[in-house]
C-alpha positions in Angstrom: 13.3 18.6 -60.4 15.8 18.3 -57.5 18.7 15.9 -58.3 20.0 13.9 -55.4 23.2 11.8 -56.0 24.0 10.9 -52.4 21.9 10.6 -49.2 23.5 11.0 -45.8 21.8 10.2 -42.5 22.8 11.9 -39.2 22.4 9.7 -36.2 22.3 12.5 -33.6 18.8 14.0 -33.2 18.0 17.5 -34.4 15.6 20.0 -32.8 12.8 20.2 -35.3 12.1 23.8 -34.5 15.3 24.8 -36.4 15.1 26.5 -39.7 17.3 26.4 -42.8 20.3 28.2 -41.4 20.4 26.0 -38.2 20.0 22.8 -40.3 22.7 24.0 -42.7 25.0 24.7 -39.7 24.4 21.2 -38.4 25.2 19.7 -41.9 28.5 21.6 -41.9 29.3 20.5 -38.3 28.5 16.9 -38.9 29.4 16.3 -42.5 32.0 19.0 -43.1 30.1 20.8 -45.9 26.8 20.8 -47.8 27.8 19.3 -51.1 25.8 19.9 -54.3 23.2 17.2 -55.1 23.5 15.6 -51.7 20.7 15.2 -49.2 21.2 15.2 -45.4 18.6 13.6 -43.2 17.9 14.3 -39.5 15.2 13.1 -37.0 14.0 14.3 -33.7 14.6 12.3 -30.5 11.3 10.4 -30.8 12.0 9.7 -34.5 8.5 10.6 -35.5 9.6 13.7 -37.4 12.4 14.1 -40.0 14.0 17.0 -41.9 16.0 16.7 -45.1 18.3 19.4 -46.3 19.2 19.2 -50.0 21.9 21.3 -51.8 20.8 21.7 -55.4 24.0 23.3 -56.7 22.5 26.8 -56.4 21.0 27.0 -52.9 19.5 24.7 -50.3 16.0 23.2 -49.7 14.7 22.2 -46.3 11.7 19.9 -46.1 10.0 18.2 -43.1 8.1 15.0 -42.8 5.9 13.8 -39.9 4.5 10.3 -39.5 0.9 10.2 -38.2 1.5 6.8 -36.6 4.6 5.1 -35.5 8.1 6.4 -36.0 11.0 6.3 -38.5 13.4 3.4 -38.2 16.4 5.5 -37.1 19.8 4.0 -36.1 20.9 4.5 -32.5 24.1 2.6 -32.2 25.9 3.7 -35.4 28.7 6.2 -35.6 27.8 9.8 -36.5 26.6 9.4 -40.1 25.5 6.7 -42.6 24.9 6.7 -46.3 21.7 5.4 -47.8 20.7 4.1 -51.3 17.7 5.5 -53.0 15.7 2.3 -52.2 16.7 2.7 -48.5 15.6 6.4 -48.6 12.2 5.4 -50.1 11.7 2.8 -47.3 12.9 5.2 -44.6 10.4 8.0 -45.4 7.6 5.5 -45.4 8.6 4.3 -41.9 9.7 0.9 -43.2 12.8 -1.1 -41.9 15.2 0.4 -44.5 18.2 -1.6 -43.2 16.6 -4.8 -44.6 16.4 -3.7 -48.2 18.0 -6.4 -50.3 20.5 -6.2 -53.1 17.7 -5.9 -55.7 16.4 -2.8 -53.9 12.9 -4.3 -53.8 10.4 -2.9 -51.3 7.2 -4.7 -50.7 4.6 -2.2 -49.6 1.5 -3.0 -47.6 -1.7 -2.3 -49.7 -2.5 0.7 -47.5 0.8 2.4 -48.5 0.4 2.0 -52.3 0.0 5.5 -53.8 -3.3 6.4 -55.4 -3.1 8.1 -58.8 -6.0 10.3 -59.8 -7.1 10.4 -63.4 -9.9 12.2 -65.1 -11.9 8.9 -65.5 -11.6 8.0 -61.8 -9.1 6.6 -59.4 -6.4 4.0 -60.1 -4.4 2.1 -57.4 
């Protein structure tokens, strides 16, 4: 399991064609270094694609996410970087307005976004 202690969001868009080395170079340029157990989030200009680079203490992971409909709620008027809580990250990757997560960290999901768990006896919601 990949441990993530801190989540950082870069406001400036990233070319989604870039690979691990280019994303790592952007992390170093924007954040100073890739710190162990930190995740760094980037979006493209249209904010319908996102990449996350995670340093696990040994190496780096690069993952991509694309929304089929809509776009990620990405800040435009903030200074270079922001930090997010885990609840805000959960909302962001679902395309929800993560800036509105309350102190309790509660996220109300629409029924269509509730994950489905498959079990041997059938499907549970």
